[in-house]
C-alpha positions in Angstrom: -0.4 0.4 0.3 3.0 2.7 1.1 4.3 1.6 -2.1 1.3 2.5 -4.4 0.8 5.7 -2.2 4.5 6.4 -3.8 4.1 5.6 -7.2 1.1 8.0 -6.8 3.0 10.5 -5.3 5.5 10.3 -8.2 2.7 10.4 -11.0 1.1 12.8 -9.5 4.2 15.5 -9.5 5.5 14.2 -13.0 2.1 15.2 -14.3 2.4 18.5 -12.7 5.9 18.9 -13.9 4.8 18.0 -17.1 1.9 20.6 -16.9 4.1 23.7 -15.9 6.4 23.3 -18.6 3.4 23.2 -20.8 1.5 26.1 -19.1 5.6 27.9 -20.0 5.7 26.4 -23.2 2.4 28.1 -24.4 3.0 31.4 -22.8 6.6 31.6 -24.2 4.7 30.8 -28.0 2.7 33.6 -28.2 5.5 35.8 -26.8 8.3 34.7 -29.7 5.2 35.4 -32.5 4.5 39.1 -31.2 8.5 39.1 -30.4 9.3 37.5 -34.5 6.9 40.8 -35.7 7.7 43.9 -33.5 8.2 46.7 -36.3 12.1 47.7 -36.5 12.5 51.3 -34.2 11.8 54.1 -36.7 15.4 55.1 -37.9 17.1 58.6 -36.3 17.8 62.2 -38.7 20.8 61.3 -38.7 20.5 57.9 -39.4 18.0 58.6 -42.6 21.1 61.3 -43.7 23.0 58.2 -44.1 21.1 56.0 -45.7 20.0 58.5 -48.1 23.4 59.7 -48.7 23.8 55.7 -50.2 23.0 53.9 -53.3 22.3 50.1 -53.6 23.4 47.7 -56.5 22.4 44.3 -57.4 24.3 41.3 -56.0 23.3 37.8 -57.0 19.9 38.9 -57.0 19.9 40.8 -53.3 20.8 44.4 -53.3 23.1 45.8 -51.6 23.8 49.4 -49.4 27.1 51.4 -50.4 28.4 55.0 -50.1 30.3 56.3 -52.3 31.9 60.1 -52.1 34.1 61.9 -53.9 36.7 64.3 -51.5 39.8 65.6 -52.7 40.8 67.0 -55.3 44.2 67.0 -57.3 44.1 62.9 -55.7 43.6 59.6 -57.1 43.9 57.6 -54.0 40.2 55.4 -52.9 39.9 53.8 -49.6 37.3 51.3 -49.1 36.1 50.5 -45.2 35.0 47.6 -44.0 32.7 47.3 -40.8 32.8 44.5 -37.7 29.6 42.4 -36.7 27.2 43.2 -35.6 27.0 46.7 -37.0 26.8 47.7 -40.5 29.6 50.8 -42.6 27.5 53.9 -40.1 30.6 52.0 -37.7 32.4 54.6 -39.7 30.6 57.9 -39.4 32.9 59.7 -37.6 35.7 59.6 -39.6 33.9 59.7 -42.8 34.3 63.7 -43.3 37.9 63.8 -42.5 38.8 60.8 -45.1 37.1 63.1 -47.8 39.5 64.9 -47.4 42.2 63.1 -48.1 40.7 60.7 -50.8 39.7 61.4 -53.3 36.8 58.7 -53.0 35.8 57.6 -49.5 33.6 53.7 -50.1 32.0 51.7 -47.0 29.2 48.9 -47.5 26.9 47.0 -45.4 27.8 43.7 -45.6 25.1 40.6 -47.0 22.6 40.2 -43.6 23.7 44.2 -42.4 22.8 47.5 -41.8 20.7 48.7 -45.3 21.7 45.7 -47.6 19.2 42.8 -47.7 19.4 39.9 -45.2 18.3 36.4 -47.4 16.8 33.6 -44.8 17.6 31.0 -44.9 20.9 31.6 -46.8 24.6 30.1 -45.7 26.7 33.4 -45.2 30.2 33.3 -45.7 33.1 35.2 -45.4 33.6 34.3 -49.4 30.5 35.3 -50.4 31.5 39.1 -48.7 34.5 39.3 -49.9 33.1 38.2 -53.5 30.4 41.2 -53.0 33.4 43.9 -52.1 34.9 42.7 -55.7 31.4 43.0 -57.4 31.5 46.7 -56.1 35.0 47.4 -56.6 34.2 46.6 -60.7 30.3 47.9 -60.6 32.5 51.3 -59.6 34.6 51.4 -62.0 37.7 50.8 -59.9 38.6 47.3 -61.0 42.3 49.0 -62.1 42.2 51.6 -59.2 45.1 51.2 -56.4 42.8 51.1 -53.2 43.4 51.3 -50.2 41.5 49.0 -47.6 40.9 49.5 -43.8 38.9 46.7 -42.0 37.5 46.4 -38.4 36.6 43.2 -36.4 34.5 40.9 -39.1 36.0 43.1 -41.3 39.2 42.6 -41.0 38.4 38.3 -42.1 36.6 39.6 -45.4 40.4 41.8 -46.0 42.6 39.1 -45.8 40.1 37.0 -48.3 40.7 39.2 -50.3 44.5 39.7 -49.6 44.4 36.2 -50.7 43.1 35.9 -53.9 45.2 39.7 -55.0 48.1 37.5 -54.0 47.2 34.6 -56.0 46.2 36.6 -59.2 42.6 35.5 -59.1 40.7 36.8 -61.9 39.0 39.9 -60.5 40.8 40.8 -57.5 41.1 43.6 -55.6 44.5 46.1 -56.6 46.1 46.9 -53.4 48.2 49.4 -52.2 47.5 48.9 -48.4 45.6 47.4 -45.9 44.7 48.6 -42.9 43.2 46.2 -40.0 42.0 47.1 -36.7 40.9 45.2 -33.7 39.9 42.0 -35.8 38.8 38.9 -33.8 35.3 37.5 -32.5 32.6 39.1 -30.4 31.2 35.6 -29.6 34.3 32.6 -28.8 31.8 29.2 -29.7 29.0 28.8 -31.9 26.2 26.7 -29.9 22.4 26.6 -30.3 22.7 28.6 -26.6 24.0 31.9 -28.8 21.5 31.2 -31.6 18.8 31.2 -29.4 20.5 34.2 -27.9 20.7 36.5 -31.4 17.3 35.6 -32.0 15.6 36.9 -29.4 17.4 39.6 -28.6 16.4 43.0 -27.8 17.1 46.9 -27.4 18.1 45.8 -23.4 20.5 42.8 -24.1 22.1 44.4 -26.9 22.9 47.6 -25.5 24.5 45.2 -22.8 26.4 43.1 -25.2 28.1 46.4 -27.3 28.8 48.3 -24.5 30.9 45.6 -22.5 33.1 45.9 -25.8 33.2 49.8 -25.5 35.8 51.9 -23.1 33.8 52.7 -19.3 34.9 56.4 -20.5 34.0 55.9 -24.7 30.3 54.3 -24.1 27.8 55.1 -26.9 25.2 57.5 -26.2 22.0 56.7 -26.1 21.0 57.7 -29.3 24.1 56.1 -31.2 23.0 52.8 -29.3 19.5 53.0 -30.9 21.4 54.2 -34.6 23.2 50.6 -33.8 20.1 48.3 -33.5 17.9 50.9 -35.8 21.0 49.6 -38.2 20.3 45.9 -36.7 16.5 45.4 -36.8 16.7 47.1 -40.7 15.3 44.1 -42.8 14.6 41.3 -39.6 18.3 42.1 -39.5 17.5 39.9 -35.6 16.6 37.3 -37.3 19.9 36.3 -38.9 22.7 37.0 -36.9 23.2 33.4 -36.0 24.1 32.6 -39.8 25.8 35.3 -40.1 27.7 33.7 -36.5 28.6 30.8 -39.0 32.1 33.4 -39.7 33.3 32.3 -36.6 33.2 28.3 -37.4 35.1 29.7 -40.9 38.2 31.2 -39.3 38.3 28.7 -37.4 38.4 26.6 -40.5 40.4 28.5 -42.7 42.6 30.3 -40.4 46.1 28.6 -42.8 45.3 30.1 -45.7 44.0 33.7 -44.0 47.4 34.2 -41.5 48.6 32.5 -44.3 48.2 35.5 -46.9 48.5 38.2 -43.9 52.1 36.6 -43.0 53.3 36.3 -47.4 52.5 40.2 -48.7 54.0 42.9 -49.5 51.5 44.9 -49.2 51.9 47.4 -46.8 50.0 46.6 -43.3 48.9 48.6 -40.3 47.6 47.6 -37.3 45.1 50.3 -35.1 44.4 48.2 -31.7 42.5 49.1 -28.8 44.0 47.7 -26.1 41.2 46.9 -23.3 39.3 45.0 -26.0 38.3 42.1 -24.4 37.4 40.5 -27.0 41.1 40.7 -28.0 42.7 41.3 -24.7 46.1 43.0 -24.2 49.2 42.7 -24.5 48.4 39.2 -25.9 46.5 39.6 -29.0 49.2 42.3 -30.2 51.8 40.0 -29.2 51.1 37.6 -31.3 50.2 40.1 -34.1 53.9 41.0 -33.6 55.3 37.9 -33.8 53.0 36.6 -36.5 53.2 40.0 -39.0 56.6 41.4 -37.8 57.0 43.5 -41.0 53.7 44.7 -40.0 53.7 48.4 -38.5 50.8 48.8 -35.6 49.5 51.5 -33.2 48.1 51.1 -30.0 45.9 53.8 -28.6 45.1 55.2 -25.1 44.1 52.6 -22.7 40.9 53.8 -22.2 40.4 52.8 -25.9 38.3 49.2 -26.6 37.0 47.4 -29.6 36.0 50.1 -31.6 38.5 52.3 -32.3 36.9 54.4 -34.8 34.3 55.6 -32.5 36.1 56.0 -29.3 38.7 58.2 -30.3 38.1 59.0 -33.9 41.2 61.3 -34.5 43.9 59.1 -32.2 42.6 56.7 -35.1 42.7 59.4 -38.0 46.0 60.7 -36.9 47.6 56.6 -36.8 46.1 56.1 -40.2 46.9 59.2 -41.8 50.6 58.6 -40.3 50.4 54.7 -41.9 49.9 56.3 -45.3 52.4 58.3 -45.1 55.0 56.3 -44.7 55.6 54.4 -47.8 
């Protein structure tokens, strides 16, 4: 009799647990459904101005956003800017005008899946596709024979290394490099997992702001308006729903490390690294020591100790000084 009582109690407890989880699940389903249909935030005047100043071109059936500003007279120099994850070309806003005073053309794009470009899903996003996109844009702008300078950041660093590999291998459609400047290249998430997939899909402004804030220095945090502009670019075209697909680049970097590090170590293209040393993604001094060891011929600039993962936004003047010193050195 006692045995039967224990069984009945266990059965009742199990039923209660199942019922509780079912209730939680039923509650979560409409919440997730509502979230997935929340419209993106309205673009700020500043972000609208950036969008209005740009154009789109077609790449493999998709619309890709880019900006192409004509600047300094008497110069034929071209600079192309490659942004990082998970943001957009708007990352370059604070150094855009000074660059136009030095270069004939300043060009930036939103990679597929980012910013104001299309964000197809399902889609197998890859660094190789993004590199081909850059080559297609250069061709579209009639710059196939023009020597170009690249400035890249984070995710854009990996795209730049694939472009460098193709250039050094004399691939058809390759870029004609004049120089390459990298900055704080690395991964925002170290490991790809089911959990990261769920978190990136169900992110909201509060979670996003906390995550992005952690890769800025304590004295160089974005303003509330700047956080909203980053979030607005990400949410445009439902970009929050493709973050987990974009994160596959972490696996690609591991798989193709020899190819991309090899391009960096063997190229004769002038190289520079601009580095914010407070970066939790690429910790100081380990990161810069490894970079020096792998690429001894590259020059580098370590910015002030309070500058973190987004040096072009946290210290635009320091970033520009470092870059112009590099450009004038060869």
